[in-house]
C-alpha positions in Angstrom: 22.7 -15.6 -1.6 19.2 -14.9 -0.5 16.6 -13.7 -3.0 13.9 -11.5 -2.1 10.6 -10.7 -3.8 9.1 -7.0 -3.5 5.9 -5.9 -5.1 4.7 -2.6 -6.5 1.0 -2.1 -7.2 -0.3 0.4 -9.8 -3.8 1.2 -11.1 -5.1 2.4 -14.6 -8.1 2.4 -16.7 -8.3 1.5 -20.4 -10.7 0.1 -22.9 -10.8 -2.6 -25.6 -12.7 -4.8 -27.7 -11.8 -8.4 -27.5 -12.1 -9.2 -31.3 -10.5 -11.5 -33.9 -10.5 -10.0 -37.3 -10.0 -13.5 -38.8 -13.6 -14.3 -37.6 -16.9 -13.2 -38.7 -19.0 -10.8 -36.6 -21.3 -13.6 -35.5 -18.2 -15.9 -34.5 -16.5 -12.9 -32.6 -20.0 -12.2 -30.9 -20.5 -16.0 -29.8 -16.8 -16.3 -28.6 -16.4 -13.1 -26.9 -19.8 -12.1 -25.8 -20.2 -8.6 -24.2 -16.5 -8.3 -24.3 -16.8 -7.9 -28.0 -19.2 -4.8 -27.8 -18.4 -2.7 -31.1 -18.5 0.5 -29.0 -15.8 -0.9 -26.7 -15.9 -1.4 -22.8 -13.6 -0.4 -20.1 -11.8 -1.8 -17.1 -10.2 -0.4 -13.9 -7.1 -2.5 -14.0 -4.8 -3.1 -11.0 -1.2 -4.4 -12.0 1.0 -6.2 -9.4 4.6 -6.0 -10.6 7.1 -8.5 -8.5 10.7 -8.2 -9.0 13.2 -10.3 -7.1 17.0 -10.4 -6.6 19.6 -10.5 -3.7 19.5 -7.9 -1.1 22.1 -5.1 -1.7 24.2 -4.9 1.4 24.8 -1.2 1.0 21.1 -0.1 0.6 19.1 -3.2 2.1 17.2 -3.1 -1.0 16.7 -5.4 -3.9 16.0 -2.6 -5.9 14.5 0.8 -5.1 10.8 0.7 -5.4 10.9 4.4 -6.3 12.8 3.3 -9.6 10.3 0.4 -10.3 7.4 2.8 -9.7 9.1 5.3 -12.2 9.6 2.5 -15.0 6.1 1.0 -14.6 4.6 4.6 -14.9 6.6 5.5 -17.7 6.5 2.3 -19.8 3.1 1.1 -19.1 0.8 3.6 -17.0 1.5 6.7 -19.3 1.0 4.5 -22.4 -2.3 2.7 -21.5 -4.0 4.9 -19.0 -7.4 6.1 -20.5 -6.5 4.8 -23.8 -8.1 2.1 -26.1 -5.8 -0.9 -26.1 -7.1 -1.8 -29.8 -6.3 1.8 -31.2 -3.9 3.6 -29.0 -1.3 1.3 -27.4 1.6 0.4 -29.8 2.7 -2.6 -27.8 -0.7 -4.1 -28.3 -0.9 -3.5 -32.0 -2.2 -6.7 -33.9 -2.8 -8.5 -30.8 -6.4 -9.7 -29.5 -6.4 -7.4 -26.3 -7.5 -10.3 -23.9 -6.2 -10.0 -20.4 -3.9 -12.8 -20.9 -2.3 -11.1 -24.1 -2.2 -7.9 -22.3 -0.1 -9.3 -19.3 2.1 -10.9 -21.9 2.7 -7.6 -23.6 3.2 -5.8 -20.5 6.0 -8.4 -19.4 7.7 -7.9 -22.9 8.0 -4.1 -22.0 8.8 -4.5 -18.3 11.3 -7.5 -18.2 14.2 -5.6 -19.7 13.3 -2.1 -17.9 13.5 -3.2 -14.3 17.3 -4.2 -14.0 19.3 -4.7 -12.0 16.3 -6.6 -10.4 14.6 -9.5 -12.2 10.9 -9.3 -13.3 9.6 -12.2 -11.3 5.8 -12.0 -11.6 2.8 -9.9 -13.0 -0.6 -10.2 -11.7 -3.2 -8.3 -13.6 -6.5 -7.7 -12.1 -9.2 -7.1 -14.8 -12.1 -6.8 -12.2 -12.0 -7.5 -8.6 -13.0 -11.2 -9.3 -10.6 -12.0 -12.1 -6.9 -11.8 -12.8 -4.3 -13.4 -14.8 -0.8 -13.9 -13.5 2.4 -14.5 -15.5 5.9 -15.4 -14.3 7.7 -15.3 -17.6 7.5 -19.3 -18.4 
């Protein structure tokens, strides 16, 4: 049976401070530079959510993208949009909020929620010049 991938793109804004509490102020400043601003800084994120699966012969869909959109809105966008990743987002608690850790946390939330499709890949754009990608491995 053929497997098809389909992608939904969402956008949201949130702030963070890249900070490791186990390190000194000086070490944090040296390692994380301007991302360690004690007054936070924000990004306009773009998240590409790719799911895959066989095409349902009844609908012609892998999954209805309306359903994927609703899941991503409820589980991710509504939770993080205009929030502080360090302070306001439960699924980021105790995690250094780098883009790499953020995409892993998003995966843990979305993977079980997109059934019957399978979460195949996330691409999280932090800026127009930088993104991280994760496929569950």
